[in-house]
C-alpha positions in Angstrom: 105.9 26.0 106.0 101.8 25.5 105.8 101.0 23.3 109.2 104.2 24.5 110.8 104.1 25.1 114.3 105.8 28.7 115.0 107.8 29.3 118.4 105.3 31.3 120.7 108.6 33.4 121.8 109.5 34.2 118.6 105.8 35.7 117.6 106.2 37.7 120.7 109.4 39.1 119.5 107.7 40.0 116.2 104.8 41.2 117.7 106.8 43.5 119.9 108.6 44.8 116.9 105.4 45.7 115.1 104.3 47.4 118.5 107.6 49.5 118.8 106.7 51.0 114.9 103.1 51.3 115.8 104.0 53.9 118.9 105.4 55.9 116.1 102.5 55.7 113.9 99.9 56.7 116.7 102.2 59.3 118.3 103.0 61.0 114.9 99.4 61.0 114.3 97.8 62.4 117.5 100.5 65.2 117.3 100.0 66.2 113.6 96.5 66.2 114.4 96.8 68.6 117.4 99.4 70.8 115.4 97.2 70.4 112.3 94.3 71.5 113.9 95.5 74.8 115.4 97.2 75.6 112.1 93.6 75.7 110.6 92.7 78.1 113.0 95.7 80.3 112.3 95.2 79.7 108.8 91.5 81.2 108.8 92.8 84.2 110.4 96.1 85.0 107.8 96.9 82.5 105.5 100.3 84.1 105.1 101.4 81.7 108.0 100.9 78.8 105.8 104.7 77.6 105.7 105.3 78.1 109.3 102.3 76.0 110.1 103.3 73.3 107.6 106.9 73.3 108.7 105.4 72.8 112.5 102.6 70.6 112.0 105.1 68.1 110.1 107.4 67.7 112.6 105.9 65.0 114.7 106.0 62.7 111.9 109.6 61.9 112.3 108.6 59.5 115.2 107.4 57.2 112.6 110.5 56.9 110.9 112.2 56.0 114.1 109.8 53.3 115.0 110.3 51.8 111.4 114.0 52.0 112.0 113.7 50.4 115.0 110.9 47.5 113.9 113.5 47.3 110.5 116.8 46.5 112.8 114.8 44.1 114.9 113.2 41.8 112.2 116.1 41.8 109.9 119.1 42.1 112.1 118.8 41.4 115.5 115.9 38.3 115.4 117.3 36.2 112.7 120.5 35.8 114.5 118.8 35.0 117.9 116.0 32.6 116.9 118.0 29.4 117.3 118.5 30.5 120.7 115.6 32.2 121.7 113.8 31.0 125.1 111.0 32.7 127.3 113.1 34.8 129.2 114.9 36.5 126.2 111.7 36.8 124.6 110.0 38.4 127.4 113.5 40.8 127.7 113.4 41.8 124.0 109.5 42.2 124.4 110.1 44.8 127.5 112.4 46.7 125.1 110.1 46.6 122.3 107.2 48.0 124.9 109.9 50.9 126.1 110.0 52.0 122.4 106.6 51.8 121.7 105.7 54.2 124.5 108.9 56.7 123.7 107.9 57.0 120.4 104.2 57.4 121.2 104.6 59.7 123.8 107.5 61.8 122.0 105.4 62.2 119.0 102.4 63.3 121.1 104.2 65.8 123.0 105.8 67.2 120.5 102.7 67.9 118.6 101.3 69.8 121.6 104.6 71.7 121.6 104.2 72.5 118.0 100.2 73.5 118.6 101.3 76.1 121.2 103.7 77.7 118.9 101.4 77.5 116.1 98.7 79.3 117.8 101.2 82.4 119.0 102.0 82.8 115.0 99.8 85.6 114.5 100.7 87.1 118.0 104.3 87.1 117.1 103.8 87.6 113.2 105.6 84.5 112.9 109.0 84.9 114.7 108.1 82.2 117.1 108.8 79.5 114.5 112.5 78.9 115.6 111.8 78.9 118.7 109.2 76.6 118.6 111.1 74.4 116.4 114.0 74.3 119.0 111.4 73.5 121.9 109.8 71.0 120.0 113.3 69.2 119.6 113.8 68.5 123.0 110.6 66.1 122.7 112.4 64.8 119.5 115.3 63.6 121.6 113.2 61.0 123.7 112.0 59.8 120.2 115.7 59.6 118.9 116.9 58.2 122.4 113.9 55.5 122.3 114.9 54.1 119.1 118.8 54.0 119.9 118.4 52.7 123.5 116.3 50.2 122.0 118.8 49.1 119.3 121.6 49.1 122.2 119.2 47.1 124.5 118.6 44.2 121.7 122.4 44.2 120.9 122.8 43.3 124.5 120.3 41.1 124.9 121.2 39.1 121.9 124.2 37.1 123.0 123.0 36.3 126.3 122.2 32.4 127.1 119.1 32.9 129.2 
């Protein structure tokens, strides 16, 4: 293994798989920080909203899981079956899918954090009644994270058998 030359096409695909997971991490961190920051202001007014704040602030965390599932699928299922037939064109196609997953997870978690932040800021005004509505609206942003992962896995499955 030491001194062995690694195919740059394979390296690109490995890098992209990690990039897809990184989008979930960064997006979740951004989304949670927005929601948690507004939560601190609300809790400063009334600590009784702690459960609502904790629930809403945690929602953007799920995109980290979707990015991880995508990376795990890519590295353990999709890539091992394609290593022998990897070409520059196939590697570029796979990397493009991985960049799409990165963007979907990053954007979805970040925007979900903004939705949750807005709901958290309204907790005192609505006496907590906005929690369920905020969760439903945040689920719309969640769908883009789920679709990013699912479309990524489907696209990898379609690219794998191609002989390009």
